[in-house]
Structure formats: structure tokens, C-alpha cells
Residue, then its C-alpha position, 0 to 999 in steps of 0.5 A: x533416516x532423515x538427514x539434518x538441514x545444512x545451512x549454508x551461505x549461498x551468496x558467494x565463495x569468498x562471503x563472510x557468511x561461509x563459516x556457518x549460520x544460526x538455525x532458523x529456530x534461533x533467528x525467528x525467537x530472536x525477530x520474534x523478541x523484536x517484534x519483526x521490526x521491518x527495518x531490521x528485516x530489511x537489514x538482515x536480507x542485505x547480508x547474504x542471499x541465504x539470509x534474504x531467502x529466509x527473510x522473505x520466506x519467513x521473516x516477512x510473513x511473520x511481520x504481515x500476519x503480525x501487523x495485519x492478522x485479520x487481513x492476511x487471514x482473509x486473503x489466504x482464505x478460500x484457498x487463496x494462496x496468491x500472496x505466497x512468495x510475495x510476503x516482501x512485497x506485501x510488507x513493504x506495501x503495508x508500511x511505505x508510501x511510494x511516492x511520486x515522481x514528475x513525469x513517472x507513473x501518475x499524470x503529475x507534476x509534483x515530486x514526493x519522494x517515498x517514505x515509510x508512513x506512521x499509521x495505516x489504516x487498510x480498509x475492505x469498504x474503501x476497497x469496494x467503492x474504488x471498484x466499478x458496479x460489475x466488480x463488486x464482488x471482488x475483495x480488495x484492501x485499500x488503505x487510506x490517502x497518505x496526505x502531502x498538502x500544498x504541493x503547488x498548482x497540484x494542492x493537496x495530493x493524496x497517495x493510496x495503496x492496496x491489494x486484491x485478493x485472488x487477484x488472478x480470478x477476480x473480475x477487474x482483471x477479466x475486465x481489462x483483459x477483454x478491454x485488452x489494456x496495455x500494460x504501462x510502457x516503463x514503469x512497473x509496480x514499487x512493491x513487486x517490479x511486475x507489470x501495470x494496468x491502468x484503471x482510469x485507461x480501462x475507464x472503469x474508475x467509479x464515481x464513488x471512488x472520488x466521494x469516498x477518497x473526497x478527491x476531486x472527480x477528474x483528479x484520480x488515478x490508479x494502477x493495477x500490477x499482475x500481482x494486484x497491488x494497487x497504487x493511486x494518486x488524487x487531488x484531495x478537496x477541502x473540507x468546510x467546517x459544516x461537512x462530515x469527515x466521511x460522505x455517504x456515496x450517494x452525496x453530491x461532491x461539487x466543490x471548487x478549489x480555494x485559495x492555498x491558505x484555505x486548502x491548507x487548513x481544511x486539508x489539516x482538519x480533514x487529517x485531524x478527523x480522520x485521526x479520530x478528531x484529535x488536534x495532537x494526532x500524530x501526522x500521517x507523514x511521519x517516519x517510521x521510527x520503531x517496530x510499534x508504530x505500524x498500525x494496520x486496521x482493518 
């Protein structure tokens, strides 16, 4: 005899939800109609532990699979289930730029608050350029830099994030462990609260990283956590009218910083080129205001 599943609140005896819940099937249909709106999923998670558990187990998973289907299929292929149980963290990574604080994780003097992003494109090609030559067989998805222009002495700052496929068996993890790189003493991953390793401290940031990110060579830093989430920062180099939007990995990147006016103007040119050359394209820093504005392109 198959007993029906009992739906009850696990928050506390005094919670108002103890009178009962809708079934999971009904909630699934409701959020499917809402196109898995991440703000509403997050709001539901705050109601009680029962809703929070359902959101972590089902709703965030469906959100990720809808926003980046090919990326999710690849991350779960070959028997890899490293993202199972971490769907909420992955959903947050897809749509949220963690920013940076002065004296925080990064060696930076700027203060950039975390925010939702308007549009994000994750790329395996960009991820491959951030890996050292001996680790190029690893699969890493990395977002285009979220640009924050005119950050004082730092110039134009780019913040990027990503995720490894099968990080526990990756070559990058083996290299980090073999080099006995210590964890960051105080900061943790903003997406899953796991401990972080510095790729800069491990000395495995390749030359191709600054070329692909269009950043200065000595102004790039990124970390990877135990769950394979990557987050980094770089100082973006200005582009001239004669330069291409995306230089090749073999090109020389020796430009010097210009004055603040030129940096801003060239930063805007770079931003328009990344959005397909449209002068009226949306700003990468525009906040997410609806469920249909998160465009993940893998």
C-alpha cells in the first residue's frame, strides 16, 4: 500500500503555515505559468522551511534549466551531479553579480554593491582562456564581464563569474591541491558559502585570460570555491576605434591607461560592441525587473 505524501510546515509549531499547503504539483504549475520568476521564487523561500526546501529542490532547478538549457545539460552529462543540491546557488550565479567591497575578497579599493544583471552570456570559450595550458581539458563556463565604469583610480572594472563542470575531478583542483594553496582566511563564496582558493596565489592565471577579457595583465584576479563556482575581477583596458571588439589570444595587448574621459568613452564603445554593436542596447548594469529579462546564451 502506497501512503500519500504528507505536506506540512517544518518551520516551527507556531508558524501560520501549519494549517496545510498546496501540493507540489499545483505550485509547480503556478511557477511554470510565471516563467520561474526568480524574485517570486526567492520570496516563496522566505515563507517557511517547507517552501524553502521545495524551492531549493524543484523551483531553482527548473529556473536554471529554463534559462540555460544547454549549459545545464552539459553540466549534468557524463554522470556528473555536482550541481545537484546546489540549484539555488547556481540560479543566483546566473542572474546576480556579487560586486566587491573595499578590503574584501579582492585586492581592490572600489566599493561595488551586488546587483541583479539585465543580461548574461556564459561561454565555454571564454572559460577555456581562463585555464592554464595543462588544465585546458576542464570545462568552465564564464560570464562576460559585468562592466562598472569610472571607478576612480581603478578605471573601468569588470566583474565576472562562472562554474566548473565536475570540479571535484578537474585538473585545476588537482593543481591547487598539489601546490598546497591555502583557503582565503575570511571570505567565502557569495553563492554557496564554501571556502575559496585564489587562482592568483596558485599562479595559474594564463596570459590568454587578460587578452580574452580585454583587461590589463597585472590587474586580473579570480577565485574558485570548493563547489566549483568562480568569481573574479579585472581592470578593463580601453579600446581604440581601430581595434576589434574581441582580440585573438595571440595578439599583443600593450596599451596604457588613458585619461578618465577617454576611458569612459572607450568603455562605452566596448559595451556597445559586446551587445552586438547597437548604440541603443541595454546597459549590462541594468537591474532585473521581470522574469523574462534574464537571457543566458551558452
